[in-house]
N, CA and C of each residue as an Amber inpcrd file, in Angstrom:
protein
   492
   0.8210000  -1.2020000  -0.0990000  -0.0360000  -0.0090000   0.0010000
   0.8800000   1.2480000  -0.0030000   0.7200000   2.2360000  -0.7490000
   1.3680000   3.4840000  -0.9070000   0.9350000   4.2770000   0.0940000
   1.9580000   5.1100000   0.3420000   1.7840000   6.1860000   1.4430000
   1.5570000   7.6740000   0.7360000   0.3230000   8.2870000   1.0690000
   0.1170000   9.5860000   0.3800000   0.3840000  10.5690000   1.4070000
   1.1900000  11.7750000   0.9080000   1.5610000  12.7890000   1.7750000
   0.8190000  14.0540000   1.3060000   0.1800000  14.6440000   2.3630000
  -0.5060000  15.8400000   1.9810000   0.1850000  16.8940000   2.6850000
   0.4770000  18.0850000   2.0820000   1.3160000  19.1310000   2.5940000
   0.5000000  19.7550000   3.8280000   1.3090000  19.7620000   4.8360000
   0.7040000  20.2140000   6.0930000   0.1400000  19.0900000   6.8560000
   0.2550000  17.8540000   6.4060000  -0.4210000  16.7690000   7.2550000
   0.6880000  15.7740000   7.3830000   0.6170000  14.8950000   8.4620000
   1.6460000  13.8020000   8.5810000   0.7230000  12.8050000   9.3280000
   0.7620000  11.7330000   8.7170000  -0.2170000  10.6250000   9.2740000
  -1.5620000  11.1800000   9.5560000  -2.0790000  11.8430000   8.5550000
  -3.5080000  12.3490000   8.6030000  -3.6400000  13.3950000   9.8280000
  -2.5680000  13.8500000  10.4560000  -2.7760000  14.8340000  11.5780000
  -2.1570000  16.0690000  11.0710000  -2.9880000  17.1860000  11.2600000
  -2.5880000  18.6210000  10.7000000  -1.3710000  18.9760000  11.6260000
  -0.3310000  19.5000000  10.9310000   0.7830000  19.8740000  11.4200000
   0.5850000  21.5260000  11.9510000   1.3810000  21.8860000  12.9850000
   1.2340000  23.2420000  13.6030000   2.5350000  23.8010000  13.1510000
   2.4550000  25.2790000  12.9470000   3.5790000  26.0810000  12.8230000
   4.3290000  25.7410000  11.4240000   3.5990000  25.4330000  10.3500000
   4.1700000  24.8230000   9.0850000   5.1920000  26.0470000   8.6400000
   4.7780000  27.2540000   8.4660000   5.7330000  28.2930000   7.8900000
   7.0300000  28.4390000   8.9890000   6.8170000  28.3690000  10.1360000
   8.0820000  28.2900000  10.9090000   9.0590000  27.1230000  10.7170000
   8.4630000  26.0720000  10.5160000   9.2380000  24.8500000  10.4180000
   9.8600000  24.9250000   8.9840000   9.3890000  25.4650000   7.9870000
   9.8870000  25.7420000   6.6850000  11.1940000  26.5450000   6.7660000
  11.0140000  27.7130000   7.3540000  12.1350000  28.8360000   7.6120000
  13.1780000  28.1860000   8.3300000  12.8640000  27.5580000   9.4670000
  13.9220000  26.8390000  10.3580000  14.6410000  25.8700000   9.4170000
  13.9820000  24.8300000   8.6770000  14.6440000  23.9650000   7.8730000
  15.5690000  24.5000000   6.8610000  15.0980000  25.5900000   6.2010000
  15.9030000  26.1610000   5.1730000  17.0870000  27.0530000   5.7870000
  17.0430000  27.4070000   6.8860000  18.1160000  28.2310000   7.5110000
  19.0260000  27.3850000   8.4670000  18.8140000  26.1620000   8.4910000
  19.5570000  25.3330000   9.3930000  21.1280000  25.2940000   9.0010000
  21.4540000  25.2980000   7.7930000  23.0150000  25.3630000   7.4150000
  23.6670000  26.7000000   7.9500000  22.8390000  27.6580000   8.2600000
  23.4260000  28.9420000   8.4870000  23.4790000  29.2590000  10.0670000
  22.9820000  28.3700000  10.8450000  22.9240000  28.4650000  12.3720000
  24.2330000  28.7900000  12.7500000  24.4530000  29.8640000  13.7060000
  25.6220000  30.2280000  14.3100000  26.5040000  31.1800000  13.4420000
  25.9240000  31.5490000  12.4100000  26.7800000  32.2920000  11.4440000
  26.5760000  33.8610000  11.7210000  25.6080000  34.1010000  12.4800000
  25.2530000  35.6690000  12.8210000  24.6860000  36.3640000  11.4670000
  24.0820000  35.5620000  10.6560000  23.4270000  36.1790000   9.4230000
  22.0080000  36.7180000   9.7240000  21.4130000  37.3380000   8.7200000
  20.1100000  37.7400000   8.9010000  19.0710000  37.0240000   7.9640000
  17.9450000  36.7690000   8.4440000  16.7040000  36.1390000   7.7820000
  15.7650000  37.1070000   7.4990000  15.2950000  37.3020000   6.3040000
  14.0540000  38.1490000   6.1710000  12.9190000  37.3520000   5.4540000
  11.8410000  37.4730000   5.9420000  10.5430000  36.7640000   5.6390000
   9.3030000  37.6200000   5.4770000   8.2920000  37.2480000   4.7090000
   7.0920000  37.9640000   4.6580000   6.1220000  37.4590000   5.6940000
   4.9760000  37.9820000   5.7120000   3.9610000  37.8070000   6.9550000
   3.3590000  36.3090000   6.9340000   3.6440000  35.4990000   5.8150000
   3.2010000  34.0530000   6.0690000   4.0530000  33.3730000   7.0560000
   5.2390000  33.6370000   7.0690000   6.2820000  32.9290000   7.8960000
   6.4940000  33.5990000   9.1800000   6.3770000  34.8520000   9.2620000
   6.7200000  35.6870000  10.5770000   5.9750000  35.3530000  11.7420000
   6.6430000  35.4210000  12.8500000   6.0470000  35.2650000  14.0420000
   7.1800000  35.2940000  15.1800000   6.6420000  35.5920000  16.4810000
   7.6290000  35.8100000  17.6450000   8.1810000  34.5560000  17.8700000
   7.5100000  33.4640000  17.7510000   8.2460000  32.0830000  18.1290000
   9.3880000  31.8360000  17.0640000   9.1690000  32.2020000  15.7910000
  10.2690000  31.9320000  14.8100000  11.4280000  32.7370000  15.1760000
  11.0620000  34.1390000  15.3080000  12.2470000  35.0050000  15.5640000
  13.0930000  34.6110000  16.9410000  12.3440000  34.2090000  17.9140000
  13.1160000  33.7680000  19.0640000  13.9030000  32.5860000  18.8640000
  13.3540000  31.6630000  18.0450000  14.2160000  30.3930000  17.8130000
  15.3350000  30.6950000  16.8460000  15.2600000  31.5300000  15.8450000
  16.3160000  31.8950000  14.9800000  17.3630000  32.5730000  15.6920000
  17.0710000  33.5040000  16.6210000  17.9400000  34.2680000  17.3480000
  18.6360000  33.3010000  18.3700000  17.8880000  32.2710000  18.9670000
  18.5290000  31.2060000  19.7810000  19.5650000  30.4710000  19.0650000
  19.3640000  30.3100000  17.6880000  20.3430000  29.6040000  16.9190000
  21.4100000  30.4830000  16.2450000  21.4740000  31.7580000  16.5740000
  22.4630000  32.4780000  16.0850000  22.1720000  33.2120000  14.7540000
  20.9510000  33.5330000  14.5690000  20.6350000  34.2090000  13.3260000
  19.5870000  35.3460000  13.6240000  19.6450000  36.4210000  13.0700000
  18.7390000  37.5950000  13.4070000  17.5500000  37.4870000  12.3110000
  16.4160000  38.2100000  12.5470000  15.1740000  37.9710000  11.8910000
  14.5730000  39.4400000  11.6970000  14.0870000  39.7480000  10.4110000
  13.2860000  40.8870000  10.0560000  12.1840000  40.3690000   9.1160000
  10.8560000  40.6490000   9.6190000   9.7670000  40.2600000   8.5900000
   8.6270000  40.9840000   8.9440000   7.7570000  41.0150000   8.0460000
   6.3140000  41.6830000   8.0670000   5.6280000  40.7980000   8.9420000
   4.5450000  41.3230000   9.6630000   3.5770000  40.4870000  10.4590000
   2.1110000  40.7860000   9.9230000   1.3120000  39.7460000   9.9580000
  -0.0850000  40.0580000   9.7440000  -0.7900000  40.5620000  10.9010000
  -1.8580000  41.5250000  10.6390000  -2.4470000  42.2810000  11.8730000
  -3.2410000  41.3180000  12.6660000  -3.6750000  40.1540000  12.1370000
  -4.5700000  39.1830000  12.8120000  -3.8870000  38.2880000  13.6800000
  -2.4190000  38.2460000  13.8450000  -1.8150000  37.3980000  14.6980000
  -2.1990000  37.5440000  16.1630000  -2.2160000  36.5310000  16.8090000
  -2.6160000  36.6940000  18.3040000  -1.5280000  37.4650000  19.1220000
  -0.3890000  37.4560000  18.7670000   0.6930000  38.1420000  19.5320000
   0.7110000  39.5220000  19.2100000  -0.0390000  40.1630000  18.2730000
   0.0170000  41.6020000  17.9060000  -0.9990000  42.2170000  18.8780000
  -0.6010000  43.2810000  19.5810000  -1.5910000  44.0260000  20.4330000
  -2.5660000  44.8400000  19.3700000  -3.7760000  44.8450000  19.8130000
  -4.7890000  45.4310000  18.9440000  -4.5710000  46.8210000  18.7960000
  -3.9300000  47.7430000  19.6250000  -3.7550000  49.0570000  19.2360000
  -2.7040000  49.3380000  18.1980000  -1.9540000  48.2970000  17.8140000
  -0.9850000  48.5000000  16.7650000  -1.5510000  48.2840000  15.4030000
  -2.6290000  47.4390000  15.3090000  -3.2320000  47.1850000  14.0830000
  -4.4160000  48.0320000  13.5810000  -4.7990000  48.9300000  14.4450000
  -5.9460000  49.9540000  14.1330000  -5.4010000  51.2290000  13.6270000
  -5.6610000  51.5280000  12.2780000  -5.2170000  52.8360000  11.8510000
  -6.0490000  54.0770000  12.2500000  -7.3330000  53.8580000  12.6170000
  -8.0370000  54.9700000  12.9530000  -7.3920000  55.8190000  14.0030000
  -7.4240000  57.1200000  14.0570000  -7.0260000  57.8700000  15.0540000
  -5.6220000  58.2550000  15.2090000  -4.8680000  57.7140000  14.1320000
  -3.3880000  57.8800000  14.1560000  -2.9750000  58.9700000  12.8730000
  -1.9100000  59.6380000  13.1090000  -1.4330000  60.4140000  12.2110000
  -0.6990000  59.6770000  11.0080000  -0.8430000  60.2020000   9.8030000
  -0.1150000  59.5440000   8.7520000   1.3080000  59.5690000   8.8370000
   2.0340000  58.5760000   8.5530000   3.5120000  58.3300000   8.7930000
   3.7680000  58.2470000  10.2210000   2.8690000  58.0120000  11.0500000
   3.2590000  57.7560000  12.5220000   3.8050000  56.2760000  12.8080000
   4.5980000  56.2370000  13.7480000   5.2170000  54.7790000  14.0680000
   4.8690000  54.5760000  15.5130000   4.5160000  53.3480000  15.9590000
   4.4000000  52.8520000  17.3930000   5.5130000  51.8310000  17.3130000
   6.2340000  51.7300000  18.4580000   7.2660000  50.7680000  18.6410000
   6.9930000  50.0710000  19.8680000   7.1750000  48.7160000  19.8700000
   6.9470000  47.9130000  21.0930000   8.2820000  47.0910000  21.2680000
   8.7850000  47.0260000  22.2910000  10.1000000  46.2740000  22.6550000
   9.9010000  45.2230000  23.4960000  10.7300000  44.2430000  23.5890000
  10.8720000  43.1800000  24.6270000  12.2390000  42.7290000  24.6040000
  12.8420000  41.9650000  25.4710000  14.2800000  41.8570000  25.5450000
  14.9090000  41.4200000  24.1600000  14.2380000  40.5810000  23.4450000
  14.9060000  40.1320000  22.2290000  14.4400000  40.4880000  20.9410000
  13.3010000  41.3050000  20.9540000  12.5250000  41.4640000  19.4970000
  11.9810000  43.0270000  19.7010000  11.9030000  43.4500000  18.5320000
  11.1770000  44.9090000  18.4620000  10.0040000  44.8550000  17.3510000
   8.9030000  45.3840000  17.6160000   7.7370000  45.4250000  16.7160000
   7.5160000  46.8430000  16.3820000   7.2050000  47.2140000  15.0750000
   6.8710000  48.4770000  14.6660000   5.5950000  48.4280000  13.9490000
   4.7280000  49.3740000  14.1920000   3.5450000  49.6790000  13.5520000
   3.6610000  50.9090000  12.9230000   3.5080000  51.0700000  11.4850000
   3.7270000  52.1610000  10.6090000   2.5100000  52.5560000   9.8460000
   2.0810000  53.7170000   9.8580000   0.8170000  54.0930000   9.0330000
   1.2510000  54.6260000   7.7920000   0.9830000  53.8050000   6.6650000
   1.5460000  54.3430000   5.3930000   0.4180000  55.1230000   4.5700000
  -0.8430000  54.8580000   4.7200000  -1.8130000  55.6130000   3.9660000
  -3.0250000  55.6450000   5.1840000  -4.0930000  56.3580000   4.5950000
  -5.0890000  56.7900000   5.5300000  -5.6160000  55.3200000   6.3350000
  -5.6770000  54.4170000   5.7120000  -6.2460000  53.2120000   6.1390000
  -5.4200000  52.0180000   6.2790000  -4.0140000  52.2070000   6.0760000
  -3.2830000  50.9500000   6.0950000  -2.0550000  50.9860000   7.0840000
  -1.8910000  49.9400000   7.7050000  -0.9520000  49.7580000   8.6990000
   0.0040000  48.6530000   8.1230000   1.4340000  48.9360000   8.3000000
   2.4180000  47.9210000   8.1010000   3.0080000  47.5330000   9.4410000
   3.0960000  46.2940000   9.7350000   3.6670000  45.6550000  10.9810000
   5.0180000  44.9360000  10.6250000   6.0730000  45.2760000  11.2920000
   7.3070000  44.5080000  11.1830000   7.9410000  44.1620000  12.4510000
   8.5280000  43.0000000  12.3900000   9.2140000  42.3500000  13.7050000
  10.6470000  42.1720000  13.4160000  11.6060000  42.5960000  14.2960000
  12.8200000  42.4790000  14.0580000  13.5700000  42.0730000  15.4820000
  14.5850000  41.0700000  15.2860000  15.4470000  40.7860000  16.3510000
  16.9570000  41.5620000  16.2990000  16.9330000  42.3620000  15.1170000
  18.1690000  43.0420000  14.8380000  18.1330000  44.4050000  15.3660000
  17.0740000  44.9480000  15.2990000  16.8940000  46.4990000  15.5850000
  16.3930000  46.5310000  17.0370000  16.9440000  47.3660000  17.9660000
  16.5690000  47.4800000  19.3420000  16.3060000  48.8890000  19.7520000
  16.1610000  49.8190000  18.8790000  16.0040000  51.2430000  19.1600000
  14.8940000  51.8050000  18.4490000  14.4990000  52.8550000  18.8450000
  13.3570000  53.6620000  18.1060000  13.9890000  54.6700000  17.1230000
  14.4360000  54.0270000  16.0430000  15.2460000  54.8040000  15.1060000
  14.3110000  55.0970000  13.7120000  14.1640000  56.4020000  13.4090000
  13.4250000  56.9070000  12.4990000  14.5270000  57.3710000  11.2440000
  14.4180000  57.0750000   9.9470000  15.3160000  57.4540000   8.9080000
  15.3300000  58.9840000   8.8890000  16.4900000  59.6200000   9.0050000
  16.5950000  61.2270000   8.9840000  16.4340000  61.6960000   7.4840000
  15.7650000  62.8360000   7.3840000  15.7500000  63.6380000   6.1780000
  14.7760000  62.7900000   5.1360000  13.8190000  62.2980000   5.6640000
  12.7100000  61.6800000   4.9710000  11.3280000  62.2230000   5.1500000
  10.5470000  62.5140000   4.1960000   9.3150000  63.2690000   4.5010000
   8.3800000  62.1640000   4.9010000   8.3580000  60.9120000   4.7250000
   7.6450000  59.8450000   5.1270000   8.0960000  59.2950000   6.5160000
   8.9810000  59.7370000   7.1570000   9.4620000  59.3410000   8.4390000
   9.5030000  57.9030000   8.6590000   9.9900000  56.9000000   7.6870000
   9.9760000  55.4540000   7.9900000  10.9690000  55.0770000   8.8710000
  10.5250000  54.1430000   9.7930000  11.5690000  53.5800000  10.6080000
  12.6800000  52.7760000  10.0220000  13.7670000  52.8010000  10.6590000
  14.9470000  51.9610000   9.9460000  14.6130000  50.5370000   9.8270000
  13.6690000  49.9610000  10.5560000  13.4630000  48.6890000  10.4180000
  12.7780000  48.3270000   9.0750000  11.9590000  49.2460000   8.7280000
  11.3500000  49.0910000   7.2520000  12.3750000  49.2900000   6.2110000
  13.2460000  50.3150000   6.3440000  14.1450000  50.4500000   5.2840000
  15.0990000  49.1340000   5.1690000  15.3600000  48.5760000   6.3120000
  16.2320000  47.4850000   6.2820000  15.4170000  46.2230000   5.6680000
  14.2130000  46.2490000   6.0000000  13.3610000  45.0280000   5.4290000
  13.3290000  45.2610000   3.7680000  13.1490000  46.4840000   3.2700000
  12.9840000  46.8360000   1.8960000  14.2850000  46.4680000   1.1840000
  15.4470000  46.6580000   1.9450000  16.6430000  46.4290000   1.2180000
  17.0400000  44.9690000   1.1750000  16.4270000  44.1460000   2.0070000
  16.9410000  42.7430000   1.9760000  15.6750000  41.7510000   1.7140000
  14.6030000  42.2710000   1.0370000  13.5400000  41.4310000   0.7720000
  13.5160000  40.8830000  -0.5740000  14.6170000  40.9800000  -1.3930000
  14.7110000  40.5750000  -2.7890000  14.1440000  39.1780000  -3.0100000
  14.6820000  38.1200000  -2.1490000  14.1520000  36.7880000  -2.4010000
  12.8080000  36.6230000  -2.0790000  12.2300000  37.3020000  -1.1370000
  10.8860000  37.2920000  -0.8340000   9.9010000  37.8590000  -2.0230000
  10.3940000  38.9200000  -2.6700000   9.6230000  39.2970000  -3.8070000
   9.8640000  38.4000000  -4.9250000  11.0240000  37.6080000  -5.1190000
  11.0470000  36.7490000  -6.1880000  10.1380000  35.6940000  -6.0270000
  10.1390000  35.0660000  -4.7530000   9.2580000  33.9780000  -4.5380000
   7.7730000  34.2610000  -4.8650000   7.3520000  35.4610000  -4.4490000
   5.8570000  35.9570000  -4.6800000   5.6780000  36.1320000  -6.1650000
   6.6090000  36.5840000  -6.8780000   6.4650000  36.6900000  -8.3370000
   6.3180000  35.3800000  -9.0760000   7.1610000  34.4370000  -8.5500000
   7.0290000  33.1490000  -9.1670000   5.8820000  32.3750000  -8.9020000
   5.3820000  32.4630000  -7.5470000   4.1230000  31.8030000  -7.4160000
   2.9640000  32.3970000  -8.0850000   2.9780000  33.7280000  -8.2770000
   1.9820000  34.3450000  -9.0490000   1.9440000  34.1070000 -10.5320000
   3.0570000  33.7470000 -11.1720000   3.1920000  33.4990000 -12.5280000
   3.1660000  31.9970000 -12.8720000   3.6280000  31.0790000 -12.0160000
   3.4730000  29.7100000 -12.1800000   2.6800000  29.1080000 -11.3780000
   1.3600000  28.9290000 -11.8830000   0.4020000  28.3220000 -10.9060000
   0.2160000  26.9400000 -11.5240000  -0.3210000  26.0770000 -10.7120000
  -0.7680000  24.6460000 -10.9290000  -2.2090000  24.4660000 -11.2880000
  -2.8830000  25.5650000 -11.3550000  -4.2650000  25.4770000 -11.7600000
  -4.4060000  25.3340000 -13.2180000  -5.2560000  24.3350000 -13.5480000
  -5.5760000  24.0410000 -15.1140000  -6.4070000  25.1520000 -15.7160000
  -6.1370000  25.5360000 -16.9520000  -6.9670000  26.6290000 -17.4500000
  -8.3910000  25.8960000 -17.9220000  -9.4180000  26.6140000 -17.8470000
 -10.6370000  26.0900000 -18.1380000 -11.5550000  27.0820000 -18.7570000
 -12.4130000  26.7940000 -19.5510000 -13.4690000  27.8480000 -20.1500000
 -14.7370000  27.7840000 -19.3310000 -14.8600000  26.8190000 -18.5130000
 -16.0280000  26.9150000 -17.5580000 -16.0010000  27.8720000 -16.4210000
 -16.8330000  29.0050000 -16.4190000 -16.5300000  29.9690000 -15.3850000
 -16.7950000  29.6830000 -14.0520000 -17.6530000  28.5400000 -13.6370000
 -17.9140000  28.3480000 -12.3000000 -16.4390000  27.6580000 -11.8070000
 -15.7690000  26.9640000 -12.5580000 -14.5470000  26.4150000 -12.0840000
 -13.4820000  27.4960000 -11.7750000 -13.4990000  28.5900000 -12.5940000
 -12.4730000  29.6010000 -12.4780000 -12.8090000  30.3960000 -11.1870000
 -14.0230000  30.6090000 -10.8860000 -14.4850000  31.1870000  -9.6150000
 -14.1300000  30.4900000  -8.3590000 -14.4630000  29.1960000  -8.5040000
 -14.1050000  28.3410000  -7.2540000 -12.5520000  27.8760000  -7.3090000
């Protein structure tokens, strides 16, 4: 009898922290090298950042507003000034909430940045964490672009299948 493997399941049991496990497995050869890992919001989390830091790697990544570990005050854009930043610190990680548009918030997590640094001489007052993420996210953008272009969905002329 053949064994069928379904992504995210092992022995028909749903795996937990799949994104975290993928990043840890890919970064394992670099443990202890004091390099940095950059990831997008699918993979990011406090547990991942702490685990990478424990293994000698720093982490910078965007966060989803719906994550349980995000304080609700950081995810709400109402009542905040445009280009305002709110920083939250703990011993090993920093979290920044930056308002980019009238109704949009960007959240970033970093174990590399530990101060409330705003880029000088910029009208948009971006935090240094965001500038660092933007300069190191090349691989993240490449992966997102490939996933968007190379889909495994079969083309069909039946519109209900395209919708579903």
